[in-house]
N, C-alpha and C positions, 0 to 999 in steps of 0.2 A: 590152264591159264588163258587160253583163247576164249573159253566160255566166260571167264570172269571179265575179260576186256569187253566183250559184248554186253555183259550184264551192267557194268559200271560206266560204260561210255555215255556219259550225259554231259550237258552243258553245266559248268561250275566255275566259280571264281578261282583265280590264282592266289588270292589272299596275301597281297602285299599290304593290305589294310583290313581292319574290321571296324565298323561295317564296310562292305565293299561299296564303291562309288554309286552304283544304281540304287542303293538303299539308304543313301544319305537323306536326312530330313530337310536339307537346304534351309537351315535356320541360323545362318551365319552372316549377319551384316557386318559392316566395317567396325563399328564400335564393339560388337560382341567379339569379333576376331581380336581386336586390340586388347580386350580384357583377358581372353585366353592367353594371348601372347605374353603379356606382362606377368601373369601368374606363373606361367611355365618358365619364363626367364629367371624369375626369382628362385624357383624351386630347383631348376636343372642346370643353370649356367655353370656352376662349379664342377659339374660332371662332364661338361663339354657339349657343344652344339654341333649338329651335322648341317652341312650346307650343300644343297643340290642346285646346280646351275644348268638350266636347259638352253641349249644352243641349237635351234631347230633347223638350220640351213643344211641342204645337201645339193650337190650339183646335178644329181640324177635320182630318179625314184626307183628304189628297190621294191619290186611289186609285192614281195612277201611281207613287207614291214607294216606293223600296226602302230608305230610311234607317231607322234605329232610332228610333222615335218613341213618345211617350206622349200620347194625346189626352185633353184635359181643358179645362174652362173655369174650373176652380178655381185662382185665382192665389195661394192660400195655400201652394201647393207650392213657390213660388219660393225663399223664404228657407231652409227646411230643406234644399233641394237645394244651394243656394249654400254653406251651412255645411259640408255634406259635401264639396263640391269643395275648400273651403279646408283641411279636415282631410286630404284626400288629398294636397294640395300640401305640407302640412307633413310628411307621411310622406316625401316626396321630399327636402325640405329637410334632414331629419335624416340623410340618406345622402350629401349633398353635402359635400365637403371645403372648399368656398369659396362665395362668393356667386355664384349663377348669373348668367350673362350672357345676357339674352334678346334674340334677334335677330328672332324671328317669333312672333306670336300670331294665332291664327285662332279665331273663335267659330263653331261649326257646330251643326247640329241635325238634326231638330227645327227650331224657329223661335227663334233667339236673341232676337228682338224680341218674343217672348211675355213675356219678363221686362221689368219696368219699367226705365226709364232709371236710376232711383235704385239699384235692386238690381244692375244691371250695373256701375254705377260703384263700388258697395261691393265687389263681387267683384274687380274689376280693380285698384282702388286698393290693396286688401289684398295682392294678389299682387305688384303693382309695388313696394310698399314693401319687399319682401324680396329684390329683384333689382337688378342693374345693367342698364340698357338699352343695347344695342349702338348705336354711332353709325349703323349701317346697318340699323336696325330697320324692320320692315314689319308693321304691325298691320292686320288686316282682319276683317270679320264678314259673315255672311249675314243678309239681311233680307227679310221679306215686304213687298211694296209696299203692301199694304192695312193693315198695322199698324205700319210703321216711321214713327215720328213725328219731327218736327223736334227734339223733346227727346232722342230716342234718338241721332239723328245728332250733335247738339251735344255731348251728354255723352261719347260715345265719341271724337269728334274732340278734345275737351279732354284725353283720355288718350293721344293719339298715333295714333288710328286715322285713316288717310287713304284707305283703300280699302274699298269695300263691294260686295257681290255680291247682286243681286236675282234671285230665281227668277221668271221670266216664263212660260216654257214655250210659251204660245200665246195669242193674243188672240181666236181664233175662239170664239164663244159656245157652239156645240155641243160643241167639244172641251173647253172649260172646264167645262161642265156634266157631261160624262162623267167627267172626272178630278177633279171637285170642287175645282177651283183657280180662284179668281175674283180678277181684278184688271183694271180698265179701263185703257185707254191714258192716260186723263186722270189717274188715280191715279198711274201710273208717271211721267208727265211731271212731276207736282207734287213727288213725292219726289225725283226727280233734280234738279229745280230747287233744292230745299232743300239737297241735298248739295253741289251746285256753289257755292251762295251761301256755305255754311259753310266750304268750302275743301277738300273731298275731291278728290284728284288722279287717282284711278283708280276707275272704275265698271265693274263686270262684270255682264253679263246672262246668266243661264242659260236656254237654249232647249232643247227636246227635239223631235227628229223621230222619226216612227214612232208617234205617239200615235193612239188611236182616232179615226177620222173625219177625220184630217188629209188635206188635198188640196194640190196644187201651188198653187192659188189662195190657200188659207188661209195656207200657209207664206210665199208671196210677200207677202201683205198684212201678216202679223206682222213679217217681217224688214224690209220697207220702213219700217214705223213705228219699229222698233228703230233702224235706221240714222239716222233723222231726229233721234234723241236723242244720237247720237255717243258711245256708251259706249266707253271705251278698250279693253275686252276683251269677247269674246263666247265663251261655252262652248256649243257646239252638239252636244248629246249624243244618242246613239242610245238610244231607249227600250228598256229591259230588261224584257221580259215574264217575270216570275218569280212567277206566282201560287202556286206551291208554297211560296214563302218569304213572300210578301206577299198574304194572302187578299183584301185590298182590291181587288186587280187583277181579282178575279173579278166585279166589277161589269159588266165587258164580257168578250168572248171574242176568240179569235184571228180570227174572221170580221169583227170590227169594226176590226181593225188593217190597215194597208196591207201588201200583199204585198211580199216581199223586194225585187224589182226596182223596184217603185214607191217603196218606202221609200228606196232609194238615189237615186232621182230627186228625192225630197224634199230629201235632203242636197245633191245637186248643185245644185239650184235655189237653196238657201240659200247654198251656198259661192260660186256665181257672183255673187250679189248682194253678198256681203261683199267679194270680190276687186275688184269694180267700184267699191266704196265706199272702196278703199284699205286694207282690212284684209289682213294677211298671215296665211297658214296656219302656225300655231305648234303643233307637237306634234300630238297626237291630239285632234280635235274642238275645237280652240281657235284663235281668231283675235284679232289685236291690231293696233291702230294703231301707226304708226312712232314715236309719241312716248311709248309705254307701256313700262314697265320689262320686261314679259314679252317684248316684241319685242326689246329690247336684250339680254336674257339669251340669247335664242335665237340672235341674231346673233353674240354673243361665245362661244357654246358653253358657257354656264354655267347653262342651264336645268336644273332638277331636278324630280324627280317622287317623291312619297311618298304617305302615306295621305290627305293633304289635297289631292292632285291635283298639277297643275303649279305650281311655285313658282320665284321668282327667287333663293332662298336655298338653297345647298347645305349644309344643316346635317346632321350625322351623328348628332345626338342629338335625338330628338323625344319629348317627354313628352305623353301623352294623358291628360287628366283627364275624369272623368265616365263614366257607364255606357256600355259598348260601345266606348269609346275605345281606340285602339291606340297603344302606345309603341314606339319603335324606337331601339336603341342601335347600330345598323349591323350588329352581329353577333348580335343577338337581338331578337325581337318579343314583346310581351306585350299581350294584349287583356283589357280589363276585363269584369266581369260585365255581362250585357246588361240585366237587369231593374233598375228603379230601386230597389225595396225591398231586394233582396238586396245590390245595390251599396252602399246606404247602411248596411245592417247590418254588412257586413264592414269598411267604413272606420271606422265608429263603434266597432268592436271593436279598432281599431288595426292593421289589416293591409292590405297592398296587395290590392285587390279583383280578383285574377287569375282569369280564366276559362279562358284557354288561352295557349300561347306556343310559341316555337320558338328554339332555338339554331342559328345558321347554321353549316354546314360550310364547309370551304375551297371545295368545289365549288359550294355555294350562292353564296358571295361572288363567285366568278368569273362565274357565270351572271347574278347580279344586275347586275354591271357591264355585261355585254353588253346585257341588256334595257334598262337605263337609257340606254345610249348610243343604242340604236335608238329608244327612246321620245322622247328629248330632243334628239338630234343627227341622227337619221335615218341613222346610220352606225355601224359598229363594225369591229373589226379581225378579220382572218382568223387563226385559231389552231387548236389541236387540237380545240377545241369546235366549230369550223366543220366539221371533218372528220366529226365524229359526225352532223352535221345536213346533210351535203353533198347528199344526194339531195333533201331538201326545198328547199334553196336553189337547186338546179339547176332545179326546177320553177318557182320564183319568177322566175328569170332567163328561162326559156322564155316565161313569161307577161308579160314586160316590167315586172315589179314592182320589180326591183332589178338592180344591176350591180356587178361587182367590178373595181376598178382597183388593180393592185398588191396590197397586202395589206389593202385596205380595202373593206368592203361598203357600198354607197350605196343607200338607198331612193329609187326614182324617184317622180315625181309620181303616177303611177297606183298605186304601192305604198302611198302614205299611207293609202288607203282600207282597206288590209289590214294595217295595222301590228300589230294583235293577232295575226293569223295568222303574221306573220314572226317576232314575238317567241316565239310558241309553238314554233317550230322549235328554239329553244335550251332549251326548258323540259324538262330531263332528268327531273324528277320526274313531270311529266305523262305523258311517253312510257313511263316505267317502269310506270305504272299509269294507263291512260286511264280517266277517271271513268265510272261507269255511272249512268244516270238523269240527273236535273236537278241540275246543279251550277253551271254558268255560263250567262250569257245568250249569245245568238248574236251573231256579229260583224256581220251585215248590219243 
């Protein structure tokens, strides 16, 4: 396995979309976006819409983080930003021919719990007053264990939120100090206790392997503590070292990071503990208990993946609100302006705050389906697209990463570690123009 890690450790996308953002054609102006939006709303509203709201503020910079954030301790920024979010939502409402049916809401960041419980309630109540909530709704948010209060949990629960995701990363003090991310096991235990008492039915923990100074012992200690709290879901992500994009990561260097083979050992140590504790391997880097809806969706073949990651709802219209958010009409993508001030300026002028976008071609849509099937079902069908990638797939077969039975490609257990590499074989845009320089994080 060590030889395979070295062989396949290349820079590759994480495939929360296809095409991936660096390969967008940037052919989406405001009128084109409105056209995509109206078409998608007519086609998909009855199935339910997903809504992602980006809340970028954090009080301190976690140096490992690759998200779009704004660091401040000034909480006066909350209401002006919320008012802009509501204005952006109203821009969408003016284009909808009927009342939107909301199936999914996710608050991401940044740190959503940077915002007060009252301000989050104001934002969400205002939006929910304009929509119909699907009977199959799923509302969730990301919280920092050190600043998510019982008041936050209760206010959001009262609005229908039943799932919460906490970024833990690692409990080791040296690792926490290096990545500037602090929370104690006691703090996490307390916030989980509050969530359970209030009625949350699904709790997710985000962990990262490959962080500076991590060891097998520190991973084992962190995960043993995590398992004792029995979160329904665990996301065990590979650390993406991208200092050319996120200068905060320059606080440490490559020599402080575990080597590729050791990094994979960290993952395997964690995975072994999860499996022993009755968690199932779901999708890429995700684990779930049998009583969680993510496990159920994987078993039924209805697991979906989009810009919010893995989800149980296969919605084809995703609206992203807030700076840097990405919207998806299934045949078109649009990303918002990344800086807070410029985002607010354009929205306040009455325009969609478009930064870049992409209209999918027929080839894109076929490729997207293959990659989604590989990511969510660990299989896809053999067709003409397979013929184009046949040499790459024969290499995967030789390395015991996948097998073909009839007209179906199945990813084997060993292949799950190299899921991004296998998807890459189908990525026609990538192979037409292999990127030069630093574009993606490595797969190991």
